[in-house]
Every structure is written in C-alpha cells, then in structure tokens.
N, C-alpha and C positions, 0 to 999 in steps of 0.2 A: 268173737262176739258171743256173750252168753245167750243161751236161748230164753225167749220170752215166756213168762209164766202163762199157763193156760187159763182162760177166763172159767170162772165158777159161778154157779148158779146162786141165788140168795140163800138157799137152804145150806149148800156147800160152803158158802162164805161164813155162815153162822157158826157150823160145825169147827172150821179151822179156826176162827177167832176164839172159840171156846178152848180148843184142844192144844192148838200151838201157841196162842198168845195169851191165854188166860184171862180174856176178857170177860167180865159177868154178864150174861145174857139170861134174864129168868123168863122172859116172854118171846117166844120165837115169832109169833104173828107181829108183835110191836116191832121186832128187829126186822122183820121182812118190810113192814111199812117205812122203817127209817131208811133202810138200804135202797129201797124203791125211789126215795126221794133225793137222798145225797149219796153218791158212791162212797165206799169205805176208804179210797184213796184220798178223797177231800177230807173225810172226817178223821183219818189217821193223823193229819197235821195237828189236830187238836190233843193228839196224845203224847205228843213231844215234851219231855218233861215228866211224863207219867210212867215210864218203863223202869223196869228194876235195874239197879247199877249193876248187878252182877251178871244180868242176862237181858240184853237188849230186846230179845224176841218176846219176853214176857211182861206184861203190864204189871204195876204194883197192885197189891192186894186190894181188892174192892173197886177197882176201876171198871165201870161198865160203859156198855154201848150207850146206854141213856145219858150218862154224864157226858160222854164226848159230843152226843147230839145236842146237849143243853149248852155246851161251850160253842157249838156251831151257831146256835140260836143267839147267844149272847153276842157273839162276834158279829153277826148279821146287824143287831139292833145297835150296837155301839157304832158300827160303820154307817148305819142311816143317820144317826144323830151327828156324827162327824162331818158326812157329806153335806147336810143341811147348814151348818154353821160355816163350813169351807166355802160353799156357794154364796153364802152371804159376803164373805171377805173378798172372793174372787169379783163379784159384781161390783162391789164397792172399789176395787183396785182399777177394773176396767174404766169405771166413771172418772176416778181420780187421774188416772195417767192420760186418758184421751182428752179430757177438759184441759188439763195443763199444757199437753204438747199442741194441740189444736190452737188454743188461744195465744200461745207464745210463738207458733212457727207455722200456722195456717193449717187448713182442713186436711190436706193431703200431704203433710210433712212426713208421715211415715214411710213414703215412698221415696223419699230424697235421703240418701246416705250421709250427706253432709251435716246433717243434724245429729249424727250419732257417732260413736266412737267405732274404729275398725278393728274388731275382734275376729281373728281367723279361726276356724274349727279346725279339727284334725284332718278333715278331708280338703283343706285348702280353700275351702269357701267362706265368705264372710258371714257372720251371724246375720246381719241386715238382709243379705241376699236369701238367705234360707228362710227368714220369718216372711219375707215378701212372697217368696215362691209358695210357701205353705198357705199364706193367704190367698193366693190366686187359686191354688188347687181347691182351696174350701169354696171359693166364690162359684168355680165350676161344679163342685159336688152339690152345692145348694142352689143351683140356678132357677130351680122351680119355686123357691122361697118367695113369698110377695114382696120382701123388702129388697132382694136381689133382684128381682124382675123389674121392680121400680127403678132402681139406679141404672140397671143396664139399658133399659129403655129410655129414661128421662136425661140421665147424665152420662150417656155413652161409657157406661162401665166405671165411672169414677165414683169412689165412695169416700165421703169424708170420715175422718178418724174416728168420730163418735158412732158412727155406723159400722165402719171396718172392724173396729174392735170387738164387735159382736160375733165376728167369724174368726177370731183368734182362738186357738187353743190356750188352756191356762198355761201350758208349757211355753207357747210363743209369748204369751203376755209376760212370763217370767223373762224370756230372752230379750224382748223388748227392753225391758227395765235394766237388763244387764248391760245393754249397749247405750244407754241415755247417758250424757255427759255427766261428769261428778256433780256440777251445779243443778242439774235437773232431777237427778237421782236424790240429791239432798232435799230438794223441794218436796218430793213425794215422801220421803223418810220423815220429814219434819212433821207430816200430817200423822204420824204414828209416834213422835216424841221419841225417835230412835235415829240412828245413823244408816247410811245406805248399805254397809257391810251387814248389819244385822238383819234389815229388812230383807236384802237380796237373799240371805240364807233361811230366812223364815219363809218366803215365798216358794223356794226351791223345795222345803220340807213338805208345804201344804200341796205343792203340785204331786209330789211322790205319793201322799197318802190319798189324795183325790183319785189318782190313777189305779191304786190298788182297790179302793172301793169300787171304782167304776167297772173294774174287769173281774170282780168277784174273788180277789185275792183275799188272804188271810191277814188280819192285824194282830190278833190275839196271839202273845208269845213269838212275834215275828220281829226279827232285826231289821232295821231300815238303813237304807244307804245315806240319806242327806241327814246331816247332823246341823240342827239350827244353832247359831251362835246364843249362848245363854249369858243373862247377866249374873253377876256374882251370887245373888241370893239363890239362884237355880243350880249352879254349877256344883255345889256340894252333893246333889242327888245322882251325879254322873259317877257310879261307882265302878264302871268298867267301860271299855270301849264300844261296848253293845248299844246301839241306839234304839230307844223304844219310843213309842207314841206319846207316852207322858210329856216328853221334852216339846213336842210340837204343840200340845194342848196347852202348856203354859204361855208358849208365844201367841197362841189363838187369844188368850186372856190379855196380853199386852196389846194386841192389834185392836182388839173390840174396846180396849180401855175400861173393862169391867162393866159394859153398859148392859141394858136390858137383855140384848141378844146372848151375851155371855151368861147373864144370871139364869136364863131359861135353859141354856146348854147344861149349865153347871148343875141345874136341879134334876136334868134328865139324866145326867151321869151317876149322881146319888141314887135315884130311884133304880136305874139298871143295875148297878152293883148290889143294892139290896136284893133285888128280884133274884139274882144269879150268884148270890153269896155262897151257895152250898158246892158250887163247882169251880168259880174263877179264883185264880190267884192274882192279886193286883200287881204283885212284883213282877209278873210275866209280861205286864205292859208298861213296866217302868215307874209304876207309883209307888211312892214312900208311905211309910206308916202315918205320917202327919198330913198326907194329900189333902184332906179337907182343909185344914189351915192353910195350905199353900195356895189352894184354888180360890179361898174365900178371902184371904188376907193380904197376901204378898204382891 
C-alpha cells in the first residue's frame, strides 16, 4: 500500500499549487480564505477537464484558484435551484401515488404485498418487504415527531398511506412505484402524459440527483449513473454514453408540463449561466448550443 501524503498547511498548499500544479494564485490571503472554507480536495474536482493534455499534473494556462472557487459557487447555486424544483415534483408524486392507491385499495394497502408485483432484490428480499422495513425504521427514528406520536397513540401505530408516504424516502417512493401493477403504474404515468417505462426512469434519475445534492456532491462535469429515457426530440443530444444532468432537466420540463414552476426554474438557470459565464462550460453539464430553444420550445 502506498503511503498517505502528509498534511500541508494552507501556505504550504498554496506553494505546492503554484509550483507543482501551475495554478494561478495572485493573492495569498484570498487563497487562504478560500482554502479555509473549502478544502482543496473538493475544489480539485472542479479542475477536471482543465489540466494540460501532455502533463496531467499541470493546469492549463490561466486557470486560477479563484476560477475553481467560482465553479464551486456555481455548482452550489445550480444544485440549490435543482433541489427546489425536484422537491416540488417529489411532493407532487407523493400525493398522486398515495391518493391513487389509498382510494383504490384502502388506507393501509401499502402494507399488503398482494397489491404489488413481487420483485426480488439481489439479496433475495422482496422490494415490498424492503420498503416496509425502511418505513418502520423511519417511524422509529422519527418517533418524537408530532404526527408519528399522534398515530402511535391514537391508532396503535397504524398509518394511512397519505400519512405514511411522508416517511418514505424519495428512493422508497421510487421503489413503491416500481412494484405497482402495470395498470396502477399506467394510471400514475397518464398524469404525466407518458408511459410507465419513461416515468420510472425519470424518477430514478431525479432520486440520484437529489441524493447528490443532499450529500454535497458535485454535479458540474459529473457523469451520472441513471439514464432517463428520452423522447426522440432529445435523443440527438446524447453524443456519448456519458450521462449529464441536462437530460434530467428536460425530463423535469416534461413532468412539469412547462408550467409556472418550470418557467421560474428555467429563468433561474438563465440568470445563473449568465452570472458564471466567465468560468462554466455548459457542455460539461450536457447542455447543447441551442439549449435555450430546447428548454423554451420543445
């Protein structure tokens, strides 16, 4: 095993970044301020794609610590905007799925595996059982929350689905949709003018992005695992197998049907891209050159 690198003080980091990596640092005090807020390991992720092709140790000419910091600031603001609009979709999905299932099968239908498809995980457990166990764990974790106390006290720990759904993670909500019967999935997908295959992939994509945002991960120039199914008008923008956040954003537009929530989000994106135009490369998040037309018209 290789030996771990020794820790460096901020001044030592600055000297190394200048001398070894060729990073432009004109104000050492400002650099210390930046490195005291965000460690260089996190900042270095924003330098991917900004290194010299002939020497990966060296940054391209003119790349500065300040520009890496601005990319971090952009990514943070970008994620904040995304989290807000994904939250709106998540809450909407919770309402639609819980209302539909409870009306059709009863308030505690989510506890009964007979209403769902049997899908087995790699661990040999059914998805339904895993979802129920996760729900019960969350009930225990939030046992001091007022609505949990109320249902434990007055209903002997029984929760109707429209209440229980608030204790589901977004991932568990996605799992619940995945085991709904084809007829039930279609009923939910119809609300988005699509089919279950598309909607299921869109939800998975949003879950991944939401989790990245919630755990302070990087979205800028970051490949994603979940590939949302795309309609023909968007497929031409897939130039490689690498999945970037743009493809999730066009599905958000479809899910919101271009309503006022989408319009507010799209305006935020435009303002954000203008503010950080000096450092960002929109191709690094999968945006094509005609992205404004795509987001506004298609």
